[in-house]
N, C-alpha and C positions, 0 to 999 in steps of 0.2 A: 396445589399448583405452585410452581416455582415463582418467586417474585423477584423483582429487580430492586436494587438499592443503589441508584446512580447518583453521583454527586452533581448538584445543580451548577457548580462552578464551571462545568464543561460547556455550558451554554453561554458563558460570559467571559471566558478567558481563552487565550491561544493555547495550542497544544504545547508549545514551549516558547519562551522568549529568546530570540537569538541575539547574543551580544555582538555579533559580527555585522548585523544589518546596518547599512549606511544610508538608506533612503527610507522615507515613509512609503510603504507599499499599499496599494489599493486592496481592500478585502473582497472586492467584487469578483465574481467568477468570470473567466474568459472562455468563450467558445473558441476552439482552436482556429477555426476559419477566420475569426475576427480578433485574433490575439494582438495586443499592443506591443509588438516586437519592434523596438526602435533603438537607436544608438544609445539612449540613456541607460540601457540595461547592460552595456558593455562593462566589464569589471573595472572599477576605478582603483581598487586596492586589493591585496590578497584576500580571497574569500575561500575558507576551507571547504565550505559546502559546494561551491562551484568547482573547485579543483577536484574534489572527490567525484563529482558527476562527470567531469571531463576525463578523469582517469578511467572510470568505468566504461565510458564510450570508447576510449582507446583500446581497452582490453577486448571489448566486443568486436571492434574492427579488426584487431589482430587475429582473433579466433576465426572470424569469417573468411580470412584469407588463407587459412590452413587447408591442406588437401583433404583432411578428414575432420571437419569441424564438429564440435558438440552442438552447435546451433549456428544459425546464419542471421546476421543483422546487416543488411545492405545499406542501412541508413546511418550507421554509427560513424562512418568516415566523414559524412557530411556535417557532423557536429563539431569537427575538429579543424582548427587552422594548422597550417604547416609549422608555425612556431610552437604551438601547443604540443604537437606530436613530438617535437624534438626534446621537450622538457618532461615528458611523461614516461620515459624509459626507466625511471628509478624504481618502478613497481617491483616488489620482491616476487620471486618465483612462486613461493607458497601463496601469496596474496593473489597472484594471477590465476593459479590453479583453483583456489577456493572460489573466486568469483565466477570462473567458467563453470564449475560444477553447480553452483547456486543458481546461475541463470538457466542452465539446462534443466535442473529440477523444477524451477518455477514455470518455465515454458511448458514442460511436459505435463505438470500437474494442472495447470490452467486449461490447457487444451483438453485434457482428459475430463475434467469436471464439466466443461462446456459441451463436450460431445456426448456425454453419457446422461445429461439431464437438460431438458428444455425449460427448466425453471429459472436457471441462473442467467438473468439478463441485466442485473445491476452489478457492476464490477468497480471496486475502489482500489486504485493503485496508490500505495504509500511509497513514493519513489524519491529519487534524488533530483528530479526535475528534467532529466533527459532520458526518460524511459521511452523507447521506440516501439513498445508492444502495440500501442494503438494503431501504428502504421504497418508493422511487419507481420502481425498474426492475423489469422482468419477469425472473424467474429460472427456469431450468429445474428440473424436479422433482429432488429429492434434492441440491440445491446446499447446500454448507456454506461459510459466509462467516466468515472470521477477520478481525477488525478490530484492528490494532495501532496505538495512538494514545495521546496524553496522557490520563491517567485523569480529571483534573478536567473537561476539556472534554467527554469522552465521557459522564461521569456527569451533568453539567448538561444536556447535549443530550438524553440519554435521558429525564431527568426531564421536560423540557419537551415532548418528543414524546409521552410518555405522557399528558400533560395534554390534548393535542389529539386523543388517540385514535389516534395513528399505530401501525400494526402491520406487521411484516414479512410477506412472502408466505408462504403455507402451504407453498410448495414448498421453502423453505430454512430452515436453522438459522443463527443468528448468534451468534458468540462474540466476546467482547472480552478483550484482554490489554493491560495498560499497556505502552507501548513501552519503559519503563525497568525492566521486570521482569527478574529474573535467570533464567538458564536458558531463554531463549525457545525454543531448539531442542527441549529436552526437554519443555517445557510444551505446545508445539504438537503434538508427537507423542503425548503422553499424552491429548490431547483430540481425537484422531481424525485428525490430519493424516497422510497416507500418502505417503511419498516414492517409492512404486512406482506412483503414479497421477499423471497430468498435473495441473498447477495453473497458475492465473493469478495474477500479482502486480501490483497496481496502486498506483502512487505518486502521491499528490497531498496536500500539506499536512503530511506527517510532518516534524517538526522534525529537521533534520540540521545541528547547529551547526558542524561542521567536516568537512573532507575525510575524516578518519579515521572519522567516523560513517557516511559513505556507504560507505567500504570495508568496514566491519564489517557493514553491511546486505547488501552483495553477498556477503560470505562466508556469512552466514546463509542467504540465498536459494540460493546455490550448493550448500550442504550439504543443503538440504531438497528442492529442486525436482527432479523427475524430468527426465531428458534430454528436450528438446522443449518444456518448459514455457516460458511467455511472461512477460516482465517489461516493463511499459510505464507511461507516465505523464508527469509533469512534474517536472523536477529544477531546483531553484533553486541557482544557483552564485554564492555570495558572492564579492566581489572578493578577500578574503583567502585564498581557496583556492589562489591563486598558480599559475594555469594558464599555462604558458609557450608553448603552441601554440594552434592553433585549437580551438574547442569540438568540432568534428567529429573531429579527430585525437585529442584528449584522451579523448573518450567512447569511441572505438573501442579505444584502448589500455587504458583502465581496465576496460572490459568484458571484453576478451580476457584480461586478466591474471587475471580471476576466472571464466573459462570461459563467457563469453557472446559472442554475435555481435550487436552493437548498431548502430543507425543513428538519425540525427536526422530528425524530421519537422518541416518548416518551418511556422511559424504561418500564413504566407501560403497554404499549401496547405489548411489547415483553414478559413481565412476564406472561400476559394472565392468564391462569388457573393453573400456577405453584404454588408451596408452598410459593414463594417469596411475601412478602407484598408489594403491589403497592405503599403504602404510606411510604416506608422506607426512602425516601428522595433523590432518585437518580436524580430526575429532578432538585434539588437544588444543586447538586454536581458540580464539575468543569469539567464535561465531558458531551458530547452530542453525540447522534447517528444521522446520517444524510444520505440523499440520494440527489445527484445532477446530473443534465444532462448537458452535454456540448452543448451550443447553437451556438458557433462559429465554423467556419471551421478551420481545423488544418493547420499548415505551409505546410504540404505535399499537402493538397487539394488546398491551395492558389497557390502552384507552378504548379499544373496541370492546373488551370484556367489561370495562367500567360502564360504558353506555348500554351494553346489553343487560347488565344487572339493574341499572336504573330503570330501563323499560319494563323489566320483570316486576320490579317493586311498584311501578306506577300501575301496571295491569292488575297486580294483586290488590292494590288499594281500591281500584275501580270495581273489581269483583266483590270486594268486601262491602263497599258502599251500596251496590245493587242488592245484595242479600239483606241489608238493613232496610 
C-alpha cells in the first residue's frame, strides 16, 4: 500500500506569507451569503494580488463581449469600477490570449469531470479571489465549494457581486478561506471537507510567490485529497524558480514526488479551431496547463485503515484469550 509522508508544518503554517498584506485578516471561513464585505476592504495602497484579480476580471469581461467568445462570464463586469477599467488596458496581447485559453480549458475540464462522475461533490478553487465560477457555472446538487484565495480580493469581489445581485446556485454551498490562514488542513476538515470522498482541486490565479509555495500546496492537497482525486488548472512558473530541465520533465518529477501523476496540456490543443494562432508562443511562456491524479491515499483514508487494523488486532487478542 502506498503511504503518505506529509509535513506536519502544513497544519500550523500559512500556505505562504504575504509581504503586501496591510491588515490583520481573520482566518475564519466566510459563507458567501454572510461575507463581511465592507468599506474596510477597499484597497488602501497598491496591492499586486488585487490588481491581478481585477485584471483577470477585465479580460473575462472583454471576452464575454466578443461575438464568438471562448467562454461567457456575465458577472466579470460587475467586479470592475469604471476607473479600474481605464487602467487595465496595459495587458499584453499574449497575456490576454493565454488567460482566455486557460479559462476555457478549466471551465471545460471542470464541467466534464462533474458531468461524467457523480462522485465529485467537493471542489476546491485555488483562485485570485474574484473567481466567478461558483456563480456562473452549473453545479450538481449537494456540491460544496471551498475557495482558497487572497482575503482582500475575495471580500471586495463579493461586495461588488452582492451589489449586482449575484447569487450562487441553490445546488451548492460556498465557503471562503484566506490562503494565508494558519492550519488550512484542520480548517478545511472542520468545515466539512472529507478526505474519504473524491475531490476536485482547480488552480488559477492563486499567488504562489516561490517554488516552495507550490511544494507546500502539493503537500496540502496530497494530505487531504482521496486517492483518485483530480488536480488541474494553470500554473505560472516565474523565471526565478530555476527549472533546469524541460517543463514537462519538471512537472512530472515534482508531481510524482508528492504522489501525483501529472501531465501538461498544450495551449494549442485548447485553441483548437478558434481564431487564436496556435503558434503565438503560449508553449514557450512561463505558464503551463496541467492535469494530475492523486495516487496516494489521504490522511483520512490512512486513519480509517489504522482504526481497522487496530480492531483486527483487538479481535485477534480476544480470540487468542478464548482459546486459552
